C-alpha positions, 0 to 999 in steps of 0.5 A: 500500500502506498502513502500509509500514515503511521500514528502512535500519538494515541492508539496505534493506527495505520491509515491509507491515503484515503483515511481508511484504517488498516486493520492490525491482526493482534495487539502484539503486531501493533506493539511490534509496529509501534517499536519500529515506528518509534525508531523509524529508518533505524534498526531495532535489535531482535532482543529488544523486540522479543523483550517488548512482545513477551514477559519472561514468564510467557516467552515462546520456546523459540522467540526469534522464530515467533518474532519472524511470524509476527513480522510476517503478519505485519508485512501482510497487514501493510501490503508489504509484499516486497519487504521494502517497508519492514526490512530485515537488517543485520541483527534486527528489523526496521521500518523504512518510510518517509518521516512525514508519514509518521505522526511522532516525527511530524510532531518533533519537526513542528516543535523544532521549527517553533524553537527556532522562531525568535518572536514568541507569537510566531511559535504559537501556530507550529506548536498548536499544530504539533499538539493537535497530533496527539489523540490521547495517551501514546500507544494506548491499549498496548502493554508497552510502558517502556516505550512511553516515557520519552513520548510523554516527556516530549508532549509535556515539554511541547505543552510548556513551550506552547504556554510560554509562547501564549503567555508572552503574547498576552493570553494570560487570562485565557490560560488560567483554566487550562494551566489549572487543569495541567497543574492538577494532572501533573502535581509534581511538574513545577513548570506548570505551576510556575506558569499558572502563577505567572498567568495569575500575576499577569492577570492582576491576581497577585493574591491568587498567585501567592495562594497558588504558590502556598498550595504547590509548596504544601503539595510538594512537601506532602508528595515528595518531602521536598521544598519547591525548586529554584524557579518557584522559589525565585518567582515567590520572592519576586511576588513578595518583593512586588507586594512589599513594594506596593504596601511599604512593608518588608516581605517576611523580614524584620531587623534582627532576623538572620537570613538563611536562604539555602535550599534543602540539602541532599540527605545522601551526599557522597564523594567530592572530598577533594572538592570540599577541601578546596572550598574549605581552603577559600576561608578565611582569605579568599572572597570568591569561589567558582564551581564549574562543570557540565550539566548534571555534574553536581555543582549545586549539590556540592555548593549547598552541602559545603555551605551547610557544613560551614554555616556556623562560620557565617553568623550574619546569614547565608544568602542564596539565589538561583540566577537561572542562567540555563533555564529553558523557559525564562531569561537569566535572572536580573542581578539588580532584582536579586540585589534588591531581594538581598538588601531586603533580606539584610533588613532594608525596608523595600521603600528605602531601597536606593533608586539606582543600581550604583547606589544599591550596590554601594549599600549592599557592600556597606551592609556586608563590610562588617558582617560575616555572610556567605552568598551562594549564586547558583547557575550563573550564566555570565560574569556580569550576573555575578559582579553586582552580587559578589561580596567584598567584606573581609568576613564574607565569601561568595560561591558561584556555580556555572556551566560556563568557565566565567574566565572574566571572574578568574582574570579580574576578580581573582576567583578561585576556579574549582572544576568538577569532574565525573565520579570515579567508580568508587565514588559512583558506588558510594553514591549509589549505595547511599541512595538505594541502601546497602542490602539492595546494593550488595545483592548483585555486584556484577549489575552494580558494576555495569550500572556504574559503567553506563552512568559514566560517573555523572552524578545526576545520572546516578541519582536518577538511576537510584531513584528508579531503583528505589521506586521499583523494589521488585525489579532486579538490578539486571533489568536496569542494566538492560534498560540503560543499554537499550536507551540510556536517556529514557532509562534516566528519566522520570514520569514527572519530567526530571531527567538527564535529557531535560537537564542537557537540553537547558544548556543546549538551548542556550547555544548559538545556532552554529554552536548547537549545530556543531555540538549535535554533529560532533556527537555523530562521530563514532569514535571516542576522540575528536580531532579538529579535522574530524570536527570540521568535516562533521560540521562542514566548516573550515578547520579554523572555525571548528577549533574556535567553536570547539573551544567555546563548547569546552568553555560551556562544558559540552566538550572535554579537552583531553589535550590540545586539539583533542576532545571527547564527549561524555557518553550520555552527552553523546547520546543526547547529541546523537538523538538531536540530529535528523537522519539526513543531517547525521548521514551527511555529517558521516559522509563528510567525515569519511571523505575527510578520512579517505582523502587525508589518509590517502595523502598520508599513505602515499607519503609512507609508501610512495611506490604503492599502487594508487586507488581511485578516490571519490570526489571530496565533498565541497564543504570538507577542508583537507590539509594534506600532510607534506612529510612522513612525520606529518603523515605519522602524526595525522595517523596517530591522531586518528588511529584511536577511532579507526575501528569505530568509524569502520564499524559505523560505515559497515553496510552503510558506506562500504566503498568508503570503508574499503578505502579507509582501510586501504589508507591505514593498512601500511600505517598499522603494519609499520607501527605494529598497531592493534586493529590491523586484522579487524580492519582488514576483515571489515574491508573484506566483508565490505568488498564482498557486499560490493561484489568487487573481486579486485578489492576482495583479492587485494584485501585478502593479500593484506589479511595474509600480511597481518597473519604473517606478522603474527606468525599464523602461517596456515591462515596467511597461506590460505588468504594468499591462495584465495587472493591468487585464485581470484586474480587468476579468474580475473586474468589480472597479471599484476594481482597474480604477481602480487599474490605469488610474491606474497605466497613466497614470503610465507613459504620461506618463513615455514622453511619451504624455500624452494616453493618460495623461489618458484612462486617468486620467479613467477612474479618476477617474470610478470614484473619484468614483462610489465616494467614494474621496477619497484616490484621487480626489485622486491622480487629480486631481493626476496630471491636473494633471501631465499637462496641464502636460506638454502645456503646458496649465499653467493647467489643470494648476494647477487640477487640482493645486489641487483635489488639494491641497484634498482632501489637506489636508482628509483630512490626508494629508502625502504627498498634500500633498507630491505636490500641491505638487510638481505645483503647482510644476511648473505654476507654473514653466510660468506663469513664477511661479518664486518661488512654484514654489520655495516649493512645491517646498521644502514638498514636499521637506521633507515627503517627506524627513520621510516617508522617501520617498527616491526621491521626495525625490530627484525633487523635489530635481532638479525644484527645482534646475532651477527654481532654475537658471532663476531665477538661484539658482545656489547653491540649484541646486547644493545641491539637485542635491548632495542629490539625488545623495547619495540616488541614489548610496546607492540605486545608481539609474541617474539618479545619472549624469545628476544628476552631469553637471548638478552638474558643469555648475553648477560 
């Protein structure tokens, strides 16, 4: 059926283009469809679908087969005879349709478009259209509660944005009934209460606004055992100040009353021993402490906990204000309004407040000059918010928390910065144990370890997880591990809208559009470490601009700089950034990243192996900047920088961009081989699978030869021979002379390593004949050098030396440094057989120096070992020990199996 509409914002429905409902045969089929719709155009793993459709006590004997039956029924219901909509993917299933056919995707698109409109009145229409798509409880009638929390939260956030837009447009009176109903329906969602209070106030009903605050404060204490949050407290203070100004009385304050304004402390505070010590060190001399860190890192908890610990050192009071620097729904607090509140709290009658800002600041400082007062300024957005409120009295102290670095305060006010990091595993376990109790914590240590790992040390995530565990005593800890693995942001959210996703969104919404785009696109990087070139490619901007934007994201704590020009994302922030992207936007970013890696990698690869046969590259995307390395050192440096991400990028490209995947592996193959880096075999295996999917036999033969090279390096001779023979068979089938020669040459190398030198000579002679016919000079020199080695292995040292010298002459003529090194090594080996040790050592020394300069570590180690043996025979014990030691250092670094052999040789020398 064409033009189907998929609806999950209510009962699960499928409608035709004419509006007719498509019958679904069962509730399980409907649940299956809902799961696929909520991950439209993405693969849903089979295990996730099985867990959704069946409880543990009703699992069929063969769940996968049963799932296939339901998938078949769904395809039949949708008329998907060609399996183009419900597709079978690697490890799961997916629904492949235009997002415009899915109501939840249309809803999200409308909300995103509204948030991009500056004028509040302009947001009303798209938000109204988005909310009109909701037909009731999402997935109504299905037992699929695990799928619903995120949908509910998105619905509530959209309603909040809609109300904000209407409030800003002056519709306060009309909103009161609607907000009253929303607040009653969601009694612990403080945002609706705050909006209702503002609507009352804007409608002229200040008394009703104050009464509403009293009502919600009582409810929150009854339901949650907690006081209202920062937004409601700030709003309440504004109402009191406004009332006091109108009546000429101080709001709840009289001379002699000591202000103690701290919010409720966290009962189970954990960790942060070093950070508390640093705060203690602020006293008695420092006036200003700055606690900075990412969203959810625990800045407010630390500041409030510390303030409680030291409150006896401030007998004249503690002032607290949430500066709302990152609120998603209101502008940052005006420091002058906060200052007026502080002055009233310190005993100044509202009618005696100075008229202008300068006079108020002067009065504030005068009042504090002889007092001992602690001021806590939470969630500051900028230094300008802080400066009017910071204390200057010798007995006072100010502590500021912020997600931004506020470098101006450090530079001009000498603020002491205290940067919070994520918890380490012991701290994470301490927090979790304190929140869920020792018995539950100790019931399943393996699951606790997994939960700690998946929260990645973020205190907010651990706290939310602990709340979920405490509220669900019947659930096993292992079930929470599974939930975090499947959808971490959904698992770390509560029904009343508190969650990691929500907290992250507050910071994200404060970013300029170009920074917001950069954040969500660098989150698409499959690897763990992000370089300037990769960041620039993902965002499609020049590298210089990428560096500038990355620095701003570091200052805002959305990126972490681990060293110059190297950044990482917290795992949960990465997950949040990834879900912000549209599929098309994410795909385009990944395509640009691959273009950058392939083109820069190609330029670097040919510097490492100039004689290498080139491959054809696709066109570089126009918005990708490539700064190609120009020297071998620059090439190695570039590969070293990108190497930690290689396998992650390749796996992400699997089945998605196979041609680019294969080219990526082509570019890194020599680097991994020269450096002896781990991941060579895995990369080549991924490239081989890509070549098979592409149906490209030439690429398959090439990759099998490279796989054989990897097996040979690890002394896996049988597998190396098998791969070479498979590659040679493909080459013969294609009648590809060059590939036949390359395969024959490779087989010769393996056979000589297992002692079959005659067969090695036979294969190498075949390759040499082809190279002589085709005029491939470097390959001909390579074959001659190999023949020199093989004849020397048979004791035919003069023949070996003759072949090696022919090879050295060709390599010298073609100016091949690597060729000169290997031919010198082979000549040295033949000279040893002829008893000419001093000449051999001289040639080995040349070979080692060249190989070391070229960065070919494993080849360098092999040559050092050969030279050590000759030095030993020549009576040069010191030289032999030095050569063995140098070889051992390389092999240990590579975790190579030959290291133990060399260690034994070195021990015998001593």
